[in-house]
Backbone bond lengths (Angstrom), bond angles and torsions (degrees), N, CA, C in turn:
res aa  C-N    CA-C-N  psi(-1)  N-CA   C-N-CA  omega(-1)  CA-C   N-CA-C  phi
1 X - - - 1.426 - - 1.520 107.54 -
2 X 1.329 114.45 140.64 1.459 120.22 177.50 1.523 109.34 -124.69
3 X 1.329 115.22 154.09 1.459 119.69 178.84 1.527 109.61 -91.49
4 X 1.325 117.23 -173.31 1.465 122.32 -177.70 1.527 112.55 -61.65
5 X 1.352 116.79 -24.61 1.475 120.59 179.30 1.518 111.45 -91.61
6 X 1.344 116.08 11.72 1.457 122.93 178.38 1.530 112.72 65.01
7 X 1.342 116.19 29.59 1.456 121.64 178.07 1.527 108.82 -98.05
8 X 1.314 116.66 138.51 1.458 121.53 178.51 1.531 109.58 -65.99
9 X 1.330 116.52 124.73 1.463 120.18 -179.94 1.527 112.23 -120.46
10 X 1.316 118.06 -8.57 1.454 120.72 179.18 1.514 111.56 176.83
11 X 1.328 114.37 167.11 1.461 121.20 -179.80 1.524 108.14 -128.89
12 X 1.319 117.01 129.93 1.463 122.05 174.18 1.518 106.57 -101.73
13 X 1.319 115.69 119.68 1.458 120.12 -177.63 1.520 110.98 -94.67
14 X 1.309 115.56 167.76 1.462 121.35 176.30 1.538 109.41 -61.09
15 X 1.319 116.74 -36.92 1.462 120.95 178.46 1.535 110.65 -62.71
16 X 1.333 117.56 -38.90 1.468 121.18 176.98 1.526 110.76 -61.35
17 X 1.314 116.48 -43.54 1.471 121.32 -179.36 1.525 110.67 -65.52
18 X 1.328 117.65 -42.88 1.465 120.48 177.93 1.521 111.23 -62.96
19 X 1.334 117.90 -39.14 1.464 120.89 177.86 1.522 111.08 -60.00
20 X 1.323 116.85 -41.03 1.463 120.76 179.30 1.523 110.00 -65.63
21 X 1.343 117.87 -44.38 1.466 120.39 178.19 1.521 111.24 -59.45
22 X 1.312 117.79 -45.74 1.462 121.15 179.74 1.515 110.37 -61.62
23 X 1.310 116.45 -42.30 1.463 120.59 178.40 1.526 111.18 -61.92
24 X 1.338 117.07 -44.37 1.459 121.41 -179.72 1.521 112.25 -65.87
25 X 1.315 116.86 -31.19 1.456 120.63 -177.07 1.521 113.46 -89.87
26 X 1.332 118.04 5.48 1.451 120.17 171.16 1.508 116.07 101.75
27 X 1.302 119.35 19.73 1.465 122.40 175.58 1.530 113.28 55.11
28 X 1.311 118.05 36.84 1.456 120.99 176.20 1.516 115.16 77.68
29 X 1.320 117.32 7.84 1.460 119.33 177.91 1.523 109.39 -75.03
30 X 1.307 116.00 163.23 1.464 120.34 -178.07 1.511 111.58 -72.67
31 X 1.320 114.87 163.88 1.447 119.90 179.61 1.505 112.10 -146.23
32 X 1.326 115.38 -175.56 1.451 123.31 -179.40 1.523 106.52 -123.99
33 X 1.315 117.63 131.51 1.454 123.01 -177.03 1.519 109.80 -114.72
34 X 1.352 116.83 128.65 1.457 120.77 178.18 1.522 108.82 -157.89
35 X 1.322 115.51 167.28 1.462 121.48 177.54 1.518 108.51 -112.07
36 X 1.333 115.99 145.51 1.453 119.90 179.24 1.519 109.71 -144.33
37 X 1.332 116.94 156.43 1.456 119.71 178.61 1.528 110.50 -56.80
38 X 1.318 115.90 143.54 1.469 122.54 -175.33 1.529 110.63 -81.28
39 X 1.329 115.95 69.00 1.464 120.65 176.02 1.516 108.76 -137.02
40 X 1.314 116.47 149.76 1.457 121.21 179.18 1.524 110.88 -64.51
41 X 1.315 116.98 -36.31 1.467 120.78 -179.25 1.522 109.66 -59.87
42 X 1.332 118.15 -47.06 1.461 121.57 -179.64 1.516 110.54 -63.00
43 X 1.319 116.58 -41.47 1.464 120.87 179.50 1.529 109.92 -59.98
44 X 1.320 116.78 -44.85 1.468 121.00 178.32 1.524 110.63 -62.20
45 X 1.328 117.17 -39.59 1.461 121.08 179.81 1.523 111.18 -62.11
46 X 1.323 116.39 -40.11 1.463 120.50 -179.91 1.524 110.31 -65.06
47 X 1.324 117.09 -46.23 1.460 120.46 178.40 1.529 109.86 -60.79
48 X 1.322 116.49 -41.11 1.466 121.27 179.22 1.531 110.82 -62.82
49 X 1.342 117.13 -38.73 1.464 120.24 178.70 1.525 111.20 -59.60
50 X 1.320 116.65 -45.87 1.462 119.59 179.55 1.526 110.47 -60.62
51 X 1.316 116.30 -40.22 1.465 120.46 179.49 1.525 111.28 -69.10
52 X 1.323 116.46 -44.02 1.464 121.88 -177.63 1.527 111.92 -60.87
53 X 1.319 116.62 -45.94 1.461 119.88 -177.00 1.524 111.92 -77.15
54 X 1.316 118.04 -17.20 1.454 120.93 177.78 1.512 112.96 55.62
55 X 1.323 116.03 35.56 1.459 120.60 -173.82 1.520 112.89 -86.18
56 X 1.325 117.28 -15.33 1.455 119.51 -172.78 1.524 109.90 -172.70
57 X 1.310 115.29 176.56 1.465 121.43 171.62 1.523 107.62 -104.55
58 X 1.314 116.43 129.75 1.465 120.16 176.81 1.516 109.24 -76.16
59 X 1.327 116.57 128.23 1.460 121.31 175.99 1.516 110.85 -97.26
60 X 1.332 115.88 -46.34 1.463 119.39 -179.68 1.512 109.47 -161.10
61 X 1.334 114.15 157.07 1.457 121.46 174.61 1.512 106.59 -130.51
62 X 1.312 115.98 119.99 1.454 122.48 179.60 1.519 107.38 -112.88
63 X 1.326 117.10 126.98 1.463 120.12 178.61 1.508 110.16 -121.91
64 X 1.320 115.63 151.62 1.455 121.75 176.57 1.520 108.69 -149.62
65 X 1.307 115.71 151.02 1.452 121.16 175.58 1.519 111.83 -102.42
66 X 1.328 116.93 -1.00 1.459 120.60 -179.55 1.517 110.70 -72.93
67 X 1.320 115.58 139.37 1.465 122.99 178.71 1.529 111.67 55.17
68 X 1.324 115.45 33.96 1.453 122.46 178.90 1.523 107.64 -128.69
69 X 1.328 118.02 141.58 1.468 119.11 179.38 1.525 111.82 -54.92
70 X 1.324 116.03 149.57 1.458 121.49 -179.75 1.531 110.40 -55.88
71 X 1.324 115.65 135.66 1.450 121.09 -179.64 1.517 114.29 88.26
72 X 1.344 117.35 2.26 1.455 121.85 -179.48 1.523 110.36 -124.53
73 X 1.306 115.44 159.10 1.454 122.80 171.33 1.519 107.90 -122.76
74 X 1.312 116.64 145.72 1.448 120.34 168.79 1.514 106.25 -91.63
75 X 1.304 116.75 127.56 1.462 121.62 -179.64 1.519 108.82 -114.42
76 X 1.324 115.66 130.59 1.453 121.08 174.44 1.514 107.16 -116.65
77 X 1.315 116.22 114.01 1.458 122.06 -174.39 1.527 108.59 -105.36
78 X 1.321 115.49 122.20 1.461 121.04 176.10 1.520 108.42 -95.86
79 X 1.320 115.06 133.31 1.456 120.21 -175.99 1.522 110.67 -129.66
80 X 1.311 114.68 164.06 1.459 122.01 176.96 1.519 107.08 -133.11
81 X 1.294 117.21 150.99 1.472 122.64 178.24 1.531 111.99 56.13
82 X 1.310 116.75 47.33 1.466 121.63 -179.47 1.523 110.05 -68.43
83 X 1.314 116.15 122.93 1.461 121.98 179.24 1.532 108.39 -92.14
84 X 1.312 115.81 108.93 1.461 122.22 -175.07 1.519 112.32 -57.25
85 X 1.330 117.86 -35.53 1.468 120.28 -176.36 1.527 112.49 -68.36
86 X 1.325 118.24 -17.95 1.465 121.51 179.50 1.532 112.33 -102.34
87 X 1.311 116.10 -3.99 1.464 120.65 -175.84 1.525 112.43 -64.86
88 X 1.330 117.95 -38.31 1.465 121.49 -178.91 1.532 110.99 -61.68
89 X 1.345 117.31 -43.72 1.461 121.33 179.16 1.528 111.03 -66.91
90 X 1.328 116.44 -40.31 1.466 120.50 177.57 1.518 110.28 -61.91
91 X 1.315 116.69 -45.06 1.462 121.92 179.56 1.535 110.53 -59.08
92 X 1.330 116.88 -44.01 1.472 120.91 179.26 1.526 110.43 -62.92
93 X 1.333 117.34 -41.64 1.453 121.02 177.72 1.521 112.57 -65.11
94 X 1.319 116.63 -40.69 1.469 120.45 178.91 1.525 111.34 -66.19
95 X 1.324 116.80 -36.25 1.475 119.74 179.52 1.523 111.17 -62.43
96 X 1.340 117.72 -29.73 1.451 120.49 178.05 1.535 111.50 -74.21
97 X 1.322 116.36 -32.38 1.462 121.77 -177.13 1.521 111.39 -92.72
98 X 1.318 116.55 -47.11 1.463 121.62 -178.60 1.527 108.59 -80.65
99 X 1.328 115.43 145.63 1.445 119.26 -176.63 1.537 112.92 -77.68
100 X 1.317 116.84 -34.72 1.454 119.41 176.58 1.508 109.44 -162.95
101 X 1.310 114.83 155.73 1.461 120.14 176.07 1.512 107.65 -99.47
102 X 1.306 114.75 148.49 1.462 120.78 179.09 1.510 109.13 -90.17
């Protein structure tokens, strides 16, 4: 990294970048994988479902359109403190919003 005077002020290594990716993806914790229609409204509904059921804390949501049918996104949601007793209700709610589970 250089400053406005083009002086070296730091170095970002590949290890630094990998640490950030791991942190963003939930530090290796488990997640839930599903596909949903590629609209902001649906995305908001999914986030609201997690909040409504109070089953866990959301750590991160990673979406991609690769290897997903046109008009859909694959969403991988990383969670913490997943409460097993609320998982069944969350799953039922996601099935109404998400088009299919992978």
